[in-house]
PAKOLSE-415988 format. One line per field, with one value per residue (C-alpha): x, y, z; residue number from 1; chain. Coordinates in steps of 0.5 Angstrom, whole numbers, plus 500, padded with zeros to 3 digits. Each point is the difference from the previous one (the first is absolute). Example, Ala and Ser with C-alpha at 12.3 -4.5 7.8 and 13.67 -1.06 7.14 Angstrom:
BEGIN
px: (525	502)
py: (491	507)
pz: (516	498)
k: (1	2)
c: (A	A)
END
This chain:
BEGIN
px: (533	496	503	496	500	504	497	503	502	503	504	503	501	504	504	502	502	504	504	501	503	505	507	502	505	498	498	494	505	504	493	497	493	499	502	496	494	501	501	493	496	505	501	492	500	506	503	505	503	501	503	505	502	501	505	504	506	497	495	506	506	499	505	504	502	501	505	504	503	506	500	501	494	495	494	498	505	498	504	495	492	495	497	495	502	506	497	494	500	498	492	494	500	508	499	493	500	507	501	492	500	504	495	494	497	500	493	497	499	497	504	506	503	502	502	500	506	506	506	507	500	497	505	506	499	504	502	503	506	495	495	505	504	493	498	506	499	496	495	499	498	497	493	502	506	494	494	504	504	496	503	499	493	498	502	496	494	501	500	495	495	494	501	494	499	495	499	507	504	503	500	501	498	505	501	495	503	497	503	507	499	499	506	506	499	499	507	502	495	494	499	496	496	494	494	494	497	495	496	500	496	505	500	501	495	500	507	503	506	504	499	506	502	504	499	502	507	507	504	507	500	493	498	498	495	505	504	505	502	501	497	504	495	501	506	499	492	496	499	506	505	504	508	499	495	503	507	496	500	492	499	504	496	494	502	506	497	500	500	502	504	501	505	496	499	507	502	496	503	507	505	499	493	500	505	495	494	503	504	497	497	506	502	499	496	500	507	503	505	499	506	502	501	497	493	499	504	498	497	493	498	501	507	503	496	498	502	506	505	506	504	502	506	495	503	495	498	495	496	493	496	493	503	499	505	506	503	497	505	495	492	499	492	494	503	502	507	504	504	504	495	497	503	494	494	495	501	495	506	503	500	503	502	493	496	498	501	504	507	503	499	496	507	502	505	499	498	506	499	494	504	505	507	505	503	494	498	506	499	493	503	505	495	496	506	502	493	502	507	497	499	504	507	502	501	492	498	504	497	493	501	503	494	495	504	500	492	499	504	496	493	501	502	494	496	503	499	493	500	503	494	495	503	500	492	499	504	497	493	498	499	499	504	506	501	493	499	495	500	506	496	494	501	502	508	500	498	505	505	498	500	508	502	495	499	506	506	498	500	506	504	496	502	507	500	497	501	494	503	494	496	506	499	493	496	499	508	504	496	494	504	502	493	497	505	499	493	500	504	495	495	503	501	492	499	504	497	493	501	495	504	499)
py: (265	501	502	503	497	504	502	497	508	501	493	502	507	497	496	506	504	494	499	508	500	495	504	499	495	496	493	496	495	506	502	495	497	503	507	500	498	506	504	497	504	506	503	502	500	504	502	505	495	495	506	502	493	499	506	496	496	495	499	500	496	493	499	494	505	505	495	500	507	502	500	508	501	496	502	494	498	493	494	495	502	497	494	501	508	499	500	504	508	503	501	500	493	500	505	500	492	499	498	499	496	506	505	501	504	494	499	496	504	497	493	503	501	508	505	508	502	498	501	500	492	499	504	497	494	504	506	497	504	507	497	498	507	504	496	502	508	505	501	492	501	507	498	497	505	505	497	496	506	503	507	500	497	506	505	496	501	507	501	496	500	504	507	502	507	500	505	503	494	496	493	495	493	495	498	495	495	503	506	497	496	506	504	497	493	502	500	496	494	497	494	496	494	496	502	496	499	503	498	505	500	501	500	493	498	500	498	500	504	501	506	503	505	507	499	502	502	500	503	497	497	497	494	494	495	495	502	504	507	505	502	499	504	506	502	495	501	495	497	502	500	504	501	507	502	499	503	507	505	501	493	502	506	497	499	504	507	504	504	494	497	505	496	500	508	501	495	504	507	497	500	492	501	505	496	494	504	503	494	494	499	497	496	492	499	492	499	495	501	508	503	507	505	495	498	506	507	502	496	498	498	492	502	502	495	494	499	496	505	499	505	499	496	495	501	499	507	497	493	500	500	500	501	508	502	496	506	505	501	505	500	507	501	498	500	506	499	498	493	494	495	495	493	497	501	499	507	498	496	507	503	506	501	504	493	503	497	505	499	506	503	507	504	496	495	494	493	497	493	500	504	498	502	505	494	498	507	501	494	503	507	497	496	506	504	495	502	507	499	498	507	504	501	498	507	502	493	502	507	498	495	505	504	495	498	508	500	494	503	507	497	496	506	504	494	499	508	498	494	505	505	494	496	507	500	493	501	506	497	505	494	493	495	494	502	499	494	504	501	504	502	504	507	506	500	493	500	506	495	495	504	502	493	497	505	505	496	495	505	503	493	498	507	498	493	501	507	504	506	504	495	500	508	503	494	497	500	504	507	496	496	507	503	494	499	508	499	494	504	506	495	497	507	501	494	502	507	497	495	500	501	494)
pz: (150	494	493	495	493	495	493	494	499	506	500	493	503	506	495	495	507	503	493	500	507	498	499	492	499	506	498	504	503	504	503	505	499	507	498	493	504	505	494	496	505	503	493	501	507	502	493	503	504	494	496	505	501	492	500	506	499	504	494	495	503	503	507	496	495	506	503	493	501	503	508	500	494	504	503	504	506	500	498	499	498	503	497	495	499	496	493	500	501	506	500	504	503	501	505	503	501	503	507	500	507	503	498	505	495	495	497	494	494	494	501	503	507	500	504	500	503	497	505	500	502	493	496	504	495	495	504	507	501	499	505	505	499	500	507	503	499	503	495	500	508	499	503	506	501	500	504	505	502	506	499	492	502	504	494	496	504	501	493	497	507	500	504	504	503	506	506	499	500	494	500	494	499	497	493	496	496	493	501	502	494	496	502	504	498	493	499	507	498	503	504	494	503	498	504	496	493	496	494	494	494	494	493	500	505	508	503	507	502	506	504	502	505	499	493	494	502	497	506	500	507	499	504	495	502	499	505	496	500	495	493	494	496	504	495	494	500	497	495	496	506	496	502	496	504	507	497	499	506	499	503	506	500	502	507	501	498	507	504	504	495	495	495	494	500	502	494	495	501	500	495	499	500	495	495	501	498	494	497	502	494	497	506	501	506	499	499	505	502	500	496	503	494	495	503	504	502	506	506	502	507	498	497	507	504	496	493	498	497	495	496	493	501	504	507	505	504	504	501	499	507	502	508	498	506	498	497	506	506	503	501	499	500	504	507	505	498	494	503	497	497	504	500	500	495	506	503	506	504	501	507	502	508	501	497	494	493	497	497	504	507	500	500	494	503	495	503	497	502	495	495	494	503	496	496	497	499	496	496	498	498	496	496	499	498	495	496	501	497	494	498	505	502	507	502	498	504	506	500	500	505	505	499	501	507	502	498	504	506	499	499	507	504	498	502	507	501	499	504	506	499	500	506	504	499	502	506	502	499	494	496	501	496	501	507	502	496	495	493	498	493	502	503	496	502	499	493	498	503	496	494	502	498	496	495	500	503	494	495	502	499	494	497	501	498	494	498	500	503	502	504	504	501	499	498	507	501	505	500	502	505	503	500	503	505	502	500	505	504	500	501	506	503	499	504	505	501	499	506	506	506	505)
k: (1	2	3	4	5	6	7	8	9	10	11	12	13	14	15	16	17	18	19	20	21	22	23	24	25	26	27	28	29	30	31	32	33	34	35	36	37	38	39	40	41	42	43	44	45	46	47	48	49	50	51	52	53	54	55	56	57	58	59	60	61	62	63	64	65	66	67	68	69	70	71	72	73	74	75	76	77	78	79	80	81	82	83	84	85	86	87	88	89	90	91	92	93	94	95	96	97	98	99	100	101	102	103	104	105	106	107	108	109	110	111	112	113	114	115	116	117	118	119	120	121	122	123	124	125	126	127	128	129	130	131	132	133	134	135	136	137	138	139	140	141	142	143	144	145	146	147	148	149	150	151	152	153	154	155	156	157	158	159	160	161	162	163	164	165	166	167	168	169	170	171	172	173	174	175	176	177	178	179	180	181	182	183	184	185	186	187	188	189	190	191	192	193	194	195	196	197	198	199	200	201	202	203	204	205	206	207	208	209	210	211	212	213	214	215	216	217	218	219	220	221	222	223	224	225	226	227	228	229	230	231	232	233	234	235	236	237	238	239	240	241	242	243	244	245	246	247	248	249	250	251	252	253	254	255	256	257	258	259	260	261	262	263	264	265	266	267	268	269	270	271	272	273	274	275	276	277	278	279	280	281	282	283	284	285	286	287	288	289	290	291	292	293	294	295	296	297	298	299	300	301	302	303	304	305	306	307	308	309	310	311	312	313	314	315	316	317	318	319	320	321	322	323	324	325	326	327	328	329	330	331	332	333	334	335	336	337	338	339	340	341	342	343	344	345	346	347	348	349	350	351	352	353	354	355	356	357	358	359	360	361	362	363	364	365	366	367	368	369	370	371	372	373	374	375	376	377	378	379	380	381	382	383	384	385	386	387	388	389	390	391	392	393	394	395	396	397	398	399	400	401	402	403	404	405	406	407	408	409	410	411	412	413	414	415	416	417	418	419	420	421	422	423	424	425	426	427	428	429	430	431	432	433	434	435	436	437	438	439	440	441	442	443	444	445	446	447	448	449	450	451	452	453	454	455	456	457	458	459	460	461	462	463	464	465	466	467	468	469	470	471	472	473	474	475	476	477	478	479	480	481	482	483	484	485	486	487	488	489	490	491	492	493	494	495	496	497	498	499	500	501	502)
c: (A	A	A	A	A	A	A	A	A	A	A	A	A	A	A	A	A	A	A	A	A	A	A	A	A	A	A	A	A	A	A	A	A	A	A	A	A	A	A	A	A	A	A	A	A	A	A	A	A	A	A	A	A	A	A	A	A	A	A	A	A	A	A	A	A	A	A	A	A	A	A	A	A	A	A	A	A	A	A	A	A	A	A	A	A	A	A	A	A	A	A	A	A	A	A	A	A	A	A	A	A	A	A	A	A	A	A	A	A	A	A	A	A	A	A	A	A	A	A	A	A	A	A	A	A	A	A	A	A	A	A	A	A	A	A	A	A	A	A	A	A	A	A	A	A	A	A	A	A	A	A	A	A	A	A	A	A	A	A	A	A	A	A	A	A	A	A	A	A	A	A	A	A	A	A	A	A	A	A	A	A	A	A	A	A	A	A	A	A	A	A	A	A	A	A	A	A	A	A	A	A	A	A	A	A	A	A	A	A	A	A	A	A	A	A	A	A	A	A	A	A	A	A	A	A	A	A	A	A	A	A	A	A	A	A	A	A	A	A	A	A	A	A	A	A	A	A	A	A	A	A	A	A	A	A	A	A	A	A	A	A	A	A	A	A	A	A	A	A	A	A	A	A	A	A	A	A	A	A	A	A	A	A	A	A	A	A	A	A	A	A	A	A	A	A	A	A	A	A	A	A	A	A	A	A	A	A	A	A	A	A	A	A	A	A	A	A	A	A	A	A	A	A	A	A	A	A	A	A	A	A	A	A	A	A	A	A	A	A	A	A	A	A	A	A	A	A	A	A	A	A	A	A	A	A	A	A	A	A	A	A	A	A	A	A	A	A	A	A	A	A	A	A	A	A	A	A	A	A	A	A	A	A	A	A	A	A	A	A	A	A	A	A	A	A	A	A	A	A	A	A	A	A	A	A	A	A	A	A	A	A	A	A	A	A	A	A	A	A	A	A	A	A	A	A	A	A	A	A	A	A	A	A	A	A	A	A	A	A	A	A	A	A	A	A	A	A	A	A	A	A	A	A	A	A	A	A	A	A	A	A	A	A	A	A	A	A	A	A	A	A	A	A	A	A	A	A	A	A	A	A	A	A	A	A	A	A	A	A	A	A	A	A	A	A	A	A	A	A	A	A	A)
END
């Protein structure tokens, strides 16, 4: 590696830029020499990154100071900060040189051994509870739950694969890694590995860098080179890693927008979403814990699913959790039928009686041995209700969850009717799918079946759960369910009428 000599002008500019990148009020003693060396160059090479970090809490608070806060007010969950990290702010070196021996993507860089992919295992030095919770969470296992499930993988192939029409026959070829990384795995996460190295000509001269497969990616279930899974930056985007950003619904909307998971668009038209957009100028998104009625006046996604929420008397309504299903009794999206949440975050271990990695049978019967029981469901719902009761009366809350139970029941019923129609098509040889060991996602009647639950059933349930009424009716809701079901029935009759007698 050869480094080009800097002119005096460049050196002077680097020093001025580095000094200006240090947040006001931060002494040189609080910024480690290693991080200061990083900033010397990166204030020029990647000023956006340095500027982002400059606005972060990492740049302003040393871990030792964070530990002096009352336990409920802390933003770190360790009781002891690792050696060498307590008395300096969390800068470039504190993350990118940590656990170097455990990172296959580590490389020599201007006298330091650094790695590109900062993983949850690195964040665990200060945030061990959050890392452990997130790993035991459907999001943390999102890559494997999609890629290692043969049923879902057939859907990925059918969706992303190249379809070819030749001589009156439609065929398709399986998806390719780049298309997968750009679509499904953008949210689920990719498998990032070191596949080689390359030399690049940079502003600082020639430098060697590792070559990473399936990069860039910030998917929630990303497999990292160090063997860990997950990406904290999915919600706490780098390099501010802001709790404020993670608490705002727009962050969740990056992936939860639909039509397969319409959470954000349903929220955005709900009363809660309206209040948030209209009034959140007056909210404190950074307060820990988060006081309902004082810091905010309507829930965001984080309020219901993650944040530590108290009332103005200091009573705990919900404990902070990065296991996002801790307050969820039902799993209402992504599968043909809503069902109790899986016990394990690794859903590939679930097998129904037909040998499929699905949490229900095709008739909607739950595969109960892999799912939480009624007692656990009741406990999770009570935790969620405690948040609701911070603003609403018991009668209001009970009425809301009564409607959600009914919505789950009716949406599942409509999926079952569509499944009956498709099953008859398979049985009569009018389509080829699960009974024939074929792909159940590549024929017109099968695609309509998928839309019945993946789009319309999800929309109905989300609309009830979050208060976006029209998404439960005419905007991919009950009207569309009924219309789609009738079209499936009509199409089945057409297939029967056009079948050539044997």
